Structures are given as structure tokens and as C-alpha cells.
C-alpha positions in Angstrom: 38.3 -5.2 57.1 40.2 -8.2 55.8 41.2 -8.4 52.1 42.5 -11.6 50.6 44.2 -10.8 47.3 45.2 -13.4 44.7 46.5 -15.7 47.3 47.9 -19.1 46.4 49.5 -21.9 48.6 51.3 -25.1 47.6 52.4 -27.8 50.0 53.8 -29.9 47.1 55.7 -28.1 44.4 53.4 -27.5 41.4 50.2 -28.6 43.3 48.2 -25.7 44.6 46.1 -26.2 47.7 44.8 -22.7 47.5 44.6 -21.2 43.9 44.5 -17.5 43.3 41.9 -16.9 46.1 40.2 -13.5 46.4 37.8 -12.6 49.2 36.9 -9.4 51.1 35.3 -9.4 54.6 33.7 -6.1 55.3 33.5 -4.2 58.6 30.3 -4.8 60.4 29.5 -8.2 58.9 29.6 -11.9 59.9 30.9 -14.0 57.1 30.6 -17.8 57.3 33.4 -19.8 55.6 32.0 -23.1 54.4 33.5 -26.1 52.6 34.0 -29.8 52.8 37.0 -31.4 54.7 40.2 -30.8 52.8 38.8 -27.8 50.8 41.4 -25.4 52.3 39.5 -23.6 55.1 42.0 -24.0 57.8 44.9 -23.3 55.4 43.3 -20.0 54.5 42.8 -19.1 58.2 46.4 -20.0 58.9 47.6 -17.7 56.2 45.3 -14.9 57.3 46.8 -15.1 60.8 50.5 -15.4 59.7 50.8 -19.0 60.9 51.5 -20.2 57.3 53.5 -18.3 54.7 51.7 -17.1 51.6 53.3 -18.3 48.4 51.7 -15.7 46.1 49.4 -12.7 46.7 48.8 -10.9 50.0 46.3 -10.6 52.9 45.6 -7.1 54.4 44.2 -6.7 57.9 42.8 -3.2 58.2 45.2 -2.2 55.4 48.2 -3.9 57.0 50.0 -6.6 55.1 50.3 -9.9 57.0 53.4 -10.6 54.9 55.2 -7.2 55.1 53.8 -5.8 58.4 53.0 -9.0 60.4 53.3 -7.4 63.8 51.0 -4.5 63.0 48.5 -6.7 61.2 48.3 -9.2 64.1 47.5 -6.5 66.6 44.1 -6.2 64.9 43.4 -10.0 64.9 41.9 -12.4 67.3 42.1 -16.1 66.5 40.1 -18.9 68.0 41.8 -22.0 66.5 40.2 -25.4 65.7 42.0 -27.0 68.6 42.1 -25.5 72.1 44.8 -27.9 73.3 47.5 -25.5 74.1 49.4 -24.1 77.2 48.1 -27.1 79.1 50.5 -26.7 82.0 49.3 -23.2 82.8 46.4 -22.3 85.1 43.5 -20.6 83.4 44.4 -17.2 85.1 48.1 -17.6 84.2 47.1 -18.1 80.5 44.9 -15.0 80.5 47.5 -12.9 82.2 50.1 -14.1 79.6 47.8 -13.0 76.8 47.2 -9.7 78.5 50.9 -9.2 78.8 51.5 -9.9 75.1 48.9 -7.2 74.2 50.1 -4.8 76.9 46.7 -4.7 78.6 46.8 -2.7 81.8 45.9 -4.1 85.2 42.5 -2.5 85.7 41.4 -3.3 82.1 42.5 -7.0 82.3 40.8 -7.5 85.6 37.6 -6.0 84.3 37.6 -8.2 81.1 38.7 -11.4 82.9 35.9 -11.0 85.4 33.3 -10.1 82.8 34.1 -12.9 80.3 34.8 -15.7 82.9 31.4 -14.9 84.5 29.7 -15.0 81.1 31.2 -18.4 80.2 30.9 -19.9 83.7 34.7 -20.2 84.2 35.1 -18.2 87.4 35.7 -21.3 89.6 38.1 -22.9 87.1 40.6 -20.1 86.6 43.0 -21.4 89.3 43.0 -24.9 87.8 45.5 -26.1 85.2 44.1 -26.1 81.6 45.1 -29.7 81.2 42.4 -30.6 83.8 39.7 -28.8 81.7 37.2 -30.5 79.5 37.3 -29.8 75.7 34.5 -27.2 76.1 36.3 -25.5 79.0 39.5 -25.3 77.0 37.6 -23.7 74.2 36.1 -21.2 76.6 39.5 -20.1 78.0 40.8 -19.6 74.5 37.7 -17.4 73.6 38.2 -15.3 76.8 41.9 -14.8 75.9 41.0 -13.7 72.4 38.4 -11.2 73.7 40.8 -9.5 76.2 42.4 -7.1 73.7 39.1 -6.5 71.8 40.4 -7.2 68.3 38.7 -5.4 65.4 38.9 -8.6 63.3 37.7 -11.8 64.9 38.6 -15.1 63.2 37.0 -18.3 64.5 37.9 -21.8 63.2 35.0 -24.2 64.1 34.4 -22.3 67.4 31.2 -24.1 68.5 32.7 -27.6 68.7 32.6 -28.8 72.3 30.7 -25.9 73.8 27.5 -26.4 75.9 24.2 -24.9 74.7 24.5 -21.8 76.9 28.1 -21.1 75.8 27.0 -21.5 72.1 24.2 -19.0 72.7 26.5 -16.6 74.5 29.1 -16.9 71.7 26.6 -16.3 68.9 25.2 -13.3 70.8 28.7 -11.9 71.2 29.5 -12.4 67.5 26.4 -10.5 66.5 27.3 -7.6 68.9 30.8 -7.6 67.7 29.7 -7.2 64.1 27.1 -4.6 65.0 29.8 -2.5 66.5 31.6 -2.3 63.1 34.0 -5.2 63.5 34.7 -8.2 61.3 33.6 -11.7 62.3 34.9 -14.4 60.1 34.2 -18.0 61.0 34.4 -21.4 59.5 31.9 -24.0 60.5 30.5 -27.4 59.5 27.2 -26.6 61.1 25.3 -25.1 58.2 22.2 -24.3 60.3 24.3 -22.0 62.4 25.7 -20.3 59.3 22.2 -19.9 57.8 20.8 -18.2 60.9 23.9 -16.1 61.9 25.7 -14.9 58.8 25.3 -11.8 56.7 27.1 -13.6 53.9 28.7 -16.9 53.2 31.8 -17.9 51.2 32.0 -21.5 50.0 35.4 -23.0 49.2 36.0 -26.2 47.3 39.3 -27.7 46.1 41.1 -24.5 47.0 38.8 -22.2 45.0 36.0 -19.9 46.1 32.9 -21.2 44.3 30.4 -18.8 45.8 30.3 -15.6 47.9 27.2 -13.7 48.9 23.9 -13.9 50.8 22.1 -17.2 51.1 19.2 -15.6 49.1 21.6 -14.9 46.3 22.7 -18.6 46.4 19.1 -19.7 46.1 18.6 -17.4 43.1 21.8 -18.7 41.5 20.7 -22.4 42.0 17.1 -21.5 41.1 16.0 -23.4 44.1 14.3 -22.6 47.4 16.2 -25.2 49.5 18.0 -25.1 52.8 21.6 -24.0 52.9 22.6 -27.6 53.5 20.9 -28.8 50.3 22.3 -25.8 48.3 25.8 -26.4 49.8 25.8 -30.1 48.7 24.6 -29.2 45.3 27.2 -26.5 44.6 30.2 -28.5 45.8 29.0 -31.6 43.8 28.7 -29.5 40.7 32.2 -28.0 41.1 
């Protein structure tokens, strides 16, 4: 479970980018995090994962404070960032072994998962090549495989579908469903509203640093008193805010 409690963040003194935000992501659910560019989605994700400091409030990862117990909290996190352009001088297999070392994954277990996930994402023949030679989609895949190695209870994805081919998108969505079904948290931001509508148990919509809606899409339709698509409801609610 992830609990965001009264969290605020300012980049410029006196101007809050995130303002007293509260959100709970429950075990066993997929929650879609939606909002226009500049609304604060990536800032929230960076605070959830300890990349950015929290000015006020706190974020709990399975009861562990990301502020006070960052090491313990991060053990239960897996982040797929919005940009996969990292560790470019490493070979794919070197990167995966590096991640496995960080999380102290044993030899047999890492071999099992590397084989399983590289086969699933058609990356078996690319593991001995440098990441800098990969396409954007391949870089995204190697990051996803790295995240899955330690089987985190809380999976955070920032625009994970960008650059993936149709098969990889299907495989990723299937894995997200399986992950949530097994009692884990899947939290992901996306601009592709059709994916959110078909995949999520609930959605949270952020605009100008504030959560303007949290709930099921059916509840959003009731609130707006309209039977429109998520795209139409989303545009209406952010324009009204």
C-alpha cells in the first residue's frame, strides 16, 4: 500500500507545485494517475520514490516513511521512469546483474528471472549489446526487466507504454493485471486515456498540483452527470478546475 499524506512541494519559495496532496493506493489495485502536462504527475512520482525531497507531509510505502526510512521504503518499490536513457555504456546483461546485486538477488533466482523476462520481451539476443545501441523501445524493455527482478510489492510506472511495440504493450498490461491480482500495488501515469479506461480499477486526476478526482470511472460519470468517454470527462474536469 502507498499512502500520500498532506504532501506539498515548492520549487520557488512560496509557490507550491504540489499543494497538500492526499492519495491512497490500495493493495491489489491498478490506479491510473492522469493529468495534463505540468500538472505535477512526475513530481509526485519523484517524491514517492525518494528522488525529490518532500517539503511537507509524508509518503508511506507499506508503512515505511520515504522521508524517515528511505532504505526500507525503497526495498518495496519498483520504478519505471519516464526516460529509459540511463547506464548507456553498460551491456544489457551487465545492467541487469548490477540491479540484481543492489537487491542482493541470488545467482539461481536472477538467472531464472532474467531468462523469463528477456524471453517475454524478446530481448534475449540483445543482452550482450550495449544499451546505447538499443532503440527507445528496447531501452524501455531493459528497464522494465530490471524492475521486475526483485519482484517489488509496489510497482510505479511513469508513462511506461511510450516507445513499446504492440506485443510488448500487451505483455506489460497483462503483467500489470497479474501483479495487482496477486495483491500488489500498480500505480502508473499515462497520457493514453483509453489504456487507463480499460486497465485501471480507479483513476486519480491531478491538475495544478491538486487532486481533482479519485475513484472509478463510473463514479466520475455520475459526478459529471454524463455518459461520456474518459477522454471527454477528463477534458471537462480539468477545464472546470
